[in-house]
C-alpha positions in Angstrom: -29.6 31.1 23.4 -32.4 32.5 25.5 -31.4 35.5 27.8 -33.6 35.9 31.0 -33.7 39.2 32.9 -33.1 38.6 36.9 -34.7 41.8 39.3 -33.1 40.8 42.2 -30.0 43.2 41.8 -27.7 41.9 43.9 -25.5 44.1 46.4 -26.1 47.1 45.2 -23.9 48.2 42.2 -25.3 46.4 39.4 -27.6 47.8 37.4 -28.8 44.7 35.0 -28.4 41.4 35.3 -29.1 38.5 33.0 -28.7 34.2 32.7 -28.6 32.3 30.1 -30.3 29.2 30.3 -26.2 28.2 29.8 -25.7 29.7 33.2 -23.7 32.4 31.7 -24.4 36.3 33.5 -24.1 39.3 32.2 -24.4 42.1 33.8 -24.5 46.3 33.8 -22.3 47.7 36.2 -22.2 51.5 37.5 -18.9 52.6 38.7 -19.7 55.6 39.3 -18.6 54.4 43.0 -14.0 54.9 41.8 -14.9 57.3 39.4 -15.5 55.2 36.9 -18.4 54.7 34.1 -19.8 51.4 33.8 -18.4 48.2 32.5 -20.9 44.9 30.7 -19.6 42.2 31.2 -19.9 38.3 30.4 -19.8 35.8 33.7 -19.3 31.7 32.9 -19.3 30.0 35.9 -17.5 26.7 34.2 -14.8 28.6 33.5 -14.6 31.2 36.3 -14.0 33.6 34.2 -15.0 37.4 33.7 -15.4 38.6 29.8 -16.2 42.4 29.9 -17.3 42.9 26.1 -18.1 47.0 27.3 -16.5 49.3 29.3 -18.0 53.4 28.5 -18.7 56.1 30.3 -22.1 55.9 28.7 -24.9 54.7 30.3 -27.1 54.1 27.8 -24.9 52.6 25.5 -23.9 50.2 28.5 -28.1 49.0 28.6 -28.2 49.1 24.5 -25.0 46.9 23.9 -26.0 44.0 26.1 -29.6 44.3 25.1 -27.6 43.6 21.6 -26.2 40.5 23.4 -28.7 39.2 24.3 -30.4 39.6 20.9 -27.6 37.8 19.0 
């Protein structure tokens, strides 16, 4: 599956968004505004479901996880 990186981030807390050719969206989100670290999750519009893949205090780890997902 091919993921394409979006550059127009929404809402200000998203640090990275990738869109899959099947319509799923992969997010790296900064949650520091509420005292948390970073979250990596996939949104599936067909099921309206959010699948969290990682919660971490390390921004670099969050991006490495997201990139690994896009390559699998």
